[in-house]
C-alpha positions in Angstrom: 0.0 0.0 0.0 1.4 3.4 -1.0 1.9 6.0 1.6 1.2 9.6 0.6 4.3 11.8 0.6 3.8 15.3 1.9 6.2 17.8 0.5 5.9 21.0 2.6 7.5 24.4 2.0 10.0 24.9 4.8 9.0 27.8 7.1 12.4 29.4 6.5 11.7 29.8 2.7 10.4 33.2 2.0 10.0 33.9 -1.7 11.2 37.4 -2.6 11.8 39.5 -5.6 15.3 40.7 -6.6 16.0 44.3 -5.7 14.5 46.7 -8.2 12.9 43.8 -10.1 9.4 44.4 -11.4 7.1 41.4 -10.9 5.5 40.1 -14.1 1.9 39.1 -14.3 1.4 35.5 -15.4 -1.4 33.9 -17.4 -1.0 30.1 -17.7 -3.4 28.3 -20.1 -3.7 24.5 -20.1 -5.7 22.5 -22.7 -6.6 18.8 -22.2 -5.7 15.9 -24.5 -4.3 18.4 -27.0 -2.1 16.7 -29.6 1.3 18.4 -30.2 0.5 18.9 -33.8 -3.2 20.0 -33.5 -2.5 23.6 -34.4 -2.7 25.1 -37.9 0.9 26.4 -37.9 2.0 22.8 -37.6 0.3 21.9 -40.9 -2.6 20.0 -39.4 -5.3 19.1 -41.9 -8.2 20.4 -39.8 -7.0 22.5 -36.9 -7.8 26.2 -37.2 -5.9 28.1 -34.5 -5.1 31.6 -35.5 -4.3 32.8 -31.9 -2.0 29.8 -31.2 -0.4 30.5 -34.6 0.2 34.1 -33.5 1.8 33.0 -30.2 4.2 30.7 -32.1 5.0 33.4 -34.6 5.5 36.2 -32.1 6.7 34.2 -29.1 8.3 30.8 -28.5 7.2 27.4 -29.7 8.9 24.5 -28.0 9.2 21.7 -30.6 10.6 19.2 -28.1 8.6 19.2 -24.9 7.9 16.0 -23.1 5.8 14.7 -20.2 7.2 12.1 -17.8 3.7 10.6 -16.9 1.3 10.9 -19.8 -1.9 10.7 -17.7 -4.2 13.6 -16.8 -4.0 13.9 -13.0 -0.4 13.0 -12.5 0.6 15.5 -15.2 -1.5 18.2 -13.6 0.0 17.5 -10.2 3.5 17.8 -11.7 2.8 21.1 -13.3 1.5 22.5 -9.9 4.2 21.1 -7.8 7.3 20.7 -10.0 7.6 17.1 -8.7 7.8 13.7 -10.4 4.8 11.4 -9.9 6.6 9.2 -7.4 7.1 12.3 -5.3 3.7 13.9 -5.3 1.9 10.5 -5.3 -0.9 11.4 -7.6 -0.5 8.1 -9.6 -3.9 7.9 -11.2 -6.9 9.9 -12.2 -8.8 9.3 -9.0 -6.3 10.2 -6.3 -6.3 13.6 -4.6 -3.1 15.5 -4.0 -1.9 14.6 -0.5 -2.8 17.1 2.2 0.1 19.5 2.8 1.5 19.3 -0.7 2.7 22.7 -1.8 1.8 24.3 -5.2 3.8 26.9 -7.0 0.9 29.3 -6.5 1.6 29.3 -2.8 5.1 30.6 -3.4 3.6 33.3 -5.6 1.2 34.3 -2.8 4.2 34.6 -0.4 5.9 36.8 -3.0 2.8 39.1 -3.1 0.8 37.8 -6.0 -2.9 37.5 -6.2 -3.7 34.1 -7.7 -6.7 32.8 -9.6 -7.6 29.2 -10.7 -10.3 28.8 -13.4 -11.2 25.4 -14.8 -10.5 21.7 -14.6 -8.7 20.4 -11.5 -9.4 16.6 -11.7 -7.2 15.4 -8.8 -9.9 13.8 -6.8 -12.9 13.4 -9.1 -15.7 14.0 -6.6 -14.2 17.1 -5.0 -14.1 20.6 -6.5 -13.4 22.5 -3.3 -11.1 25.5 -3.4 -7.4 24.4 -3.0 -4.6 26.1 -1.2 -2.6 28.7 -3.1 -5.5 30.4 -4.9 -7.3 33.5 -3.9 -10.0 33.1 -6.5 -11.4 29.7 -7.5 -13.7 28.4 -10.3 -13.8 24.7 -10.9 -16.0 21.6 -11.2 -16.0 17.9 -10.2 -14.0 15.4 -12.2 -14.1 15.8 -15.9 -17.0 18.3 -15.9 -19.4 18.6 -18.8 -19.2 20.6 -22.0 -22.9 21.4 -21.6 -24.8 21.2 -18.3 -26.6 17.8 -18.3 -29.5 19.1 -16.2 -30.8 22.6 -15.5 -29.5 22.5 -11.9 -26.0 21.2 -12.7 -23.5 23.4 -10.8 -19.8 24.3 -10.7 -17.9 25.7 -7.7 -17.2 29.4 -7.6 -15.2 30.4 -4.5 -16.8 27.7 -2.5 -20.4 28.3 -3.6 -22.5 26.2 -6.0 -23.3 28.1 -9.1 -25.2 26.8 -12.1 -23.2 26.1 -15.2 -24.6 28.6 -17.7 -23.7 27.4 -21.1 -20.7 25.8 -23.0 -17.9 25.2 -20.6 -15.0 26.6 -22.7 -16.8 29.9 -23.2 -17.9 30.0 -19.6 -14.4 29.4 -18.2 -13.1 32.1 -20.5 -15.7 34.6 -19.1 -14.6 33.8 -15.6 -11.0 34.2 -16.5 -11.7 37.6 -18.1 -13.7 38.6 -15.0 -10.6 37.8 -12.8 -8.3 39.8 -15.1 -10.6 42.8 -15.2 -10.7 42.8 -11.4 -6.9 43.2 -11.3 -7.0 46.5 -13.3 -5.9 49.5 -11.5 -4.1 47.6 -8.7 -0.4 47.5 -8.1 -0.5 43.8 -6.9 0.9 41.4 -9.5 -1.3 38.4 -10.4 -1.2 34.9 -11.8 -4.1 33.3 -13.6 -4.2 29.5 -14.1 -6.8 28.8 -16.8 -7.3 25.0 -17.1 -9.7 24.0 -19.9 -11.8 20.8 -20.1 -11.4 20.9 -23.9 -10.4 19.1 -25.9 -11.0 15.9 -23.9 -13.6 13.4 -25.1 -16.5 13.2 -25.6 -15.4 15.7 -28.2 -18.3 18.3 -28.1 -18.0 21.4 -30.2 -19.6 24.7 -29.3 -22.8 25.1 -31.3 -21.3 27.8 -33.7 -18.6 25.4 -34.7 -20.6 22.1 -34.8 -20.4 20.7 -38.4 -17.8 23.2 -39.5 -15.6 20.5 -40.9 -18.3 18.1 -42.1 -17.7 18.6 -45.8 -13.9 18.6 -45.5 -12.2 15.5 -47.1 -10.8 13.1 -44.6 -7.2 11.8 -45.0 -6.5 8.9 -42.7 -3.1 8.8 -41.0 -0.6 6.2 -42.0 -1.2 4.5 -38.7 -4.7 3.5 -39.9 -3.3 1.1 -42.4 -4.3 -2.6 -41.9 -2.0 -4.5 -39.5 -2.3 -7.9 -41.2 1.2 -9.4 -41.2 2.5 -6.4 -39.3 4.7 -5.3 -42.2 5.5 -2.0 -40.4 6.8 -3.9 -37.4 4.6 -2.2 -34.9 5.0 -3.1 -31.3 2.6 -5.8 -29.9 1.0 -3.4 -27.4 0.0 -1.0 -30.2 -1.6 -3.8 -32.2 -3.5 -5.1 -29.1 -5.0 -1.7 -28.3 -6.4 -1.0 -31.7 -9.7 -2.7 -30.7 -10.0 -0.9 -27.4 -11.2 2.3 -25.8 -8.0 4.1 -26.9 -7.7 2.2 -30.2 -8.8 3.5 -33.6 -10.8 0.4 -34.5 -13.2 0.8 -31.6 -12.5 4.3 -30.3 -14.3 5.2 -27.1 -16.2 2.0 -27.5 -18.1 3.4 -30.4 -18.6 2.3 -34.1 -19.0 5.9 -35.3 -15.6 5.9 -36.9 -12.5 8.0 -36.6 -13.5 10.7 -39.0 -16.3 12.0 -36.9 -14.2 11.9 -33.7 -11.3 13.7 -35.5 -13.5 16.4 -36.9 -15.4 17.0 -33.7 -12.2 17.2 -31.8 -10.9 20.0 -34.1 -14.2 21.8 -34.0 -14.1 21.8 -30.2 -10.5 23.1 -30.4 -11.7 26.2 -32.2 -13.3 27.4 -28.9 -10.0 26.9 -27.0 -8.3 29.1 -29.6 -11.0 31.7 -29.2 -10.4 31.6 -25.5 -6.7 32.3 -25.9 -7.4 35.3 -28.1 -9.9 36.7 -25.6 -7.7 36.2 -22.6 -4.4 37.4 -24.0 
């Protein structure tokens, strides 16, 4: 049985700015299950991402960035803590971060920042309570929903239950902008952590983008080629998973086919790109 490892910030550590240094405001945006090449500047056949393209053209694009644990919750915990999975102990998508674990936002608070968290947390699927290190909190339980499944479906806004009013990507963007607007006219530096649910399955586009790619021709990737005889010498685990939840022959346990999933994914991605444009 694994014991949770608590990694506290020593009481003697007091984050401080260098003399005469001006603190920079930080906006961190995280998308979910977003392929490295699903951006139009990467030559993707469907992705339409003008704001991401602009960031790459006018900023920095890291072509070789890797994750040590390619699973949702462990990755999220590593981003927040700077620790490997075996240190922060969030080893699956159900486990909560051990009590007492420190997030980088807590260091920023000690350095005088106002911090805001808006979006998917997912470390502890049944709990969306505000977490340490954030002065402002907007989140939801587990994966959340693209559209509210019932009229009384709620999210957590600073510890209060508030109805989810509309499409989640747009709603999170509105909350993010609300936080940014509240910082205007203040001298206090801020950090906003905007964590989108999109583009996680079930791939659900915003109404205005639904069907946008329906008439576009579909070009299957080379990996879709038949595996009979395994002429491409694919590893056994890859062959075995084709007819599975994560495999292309039976994706998400559906027979609807990869084309629909692929296009819906890219249609949902349009709203994420809109969000980046609105927030930045």
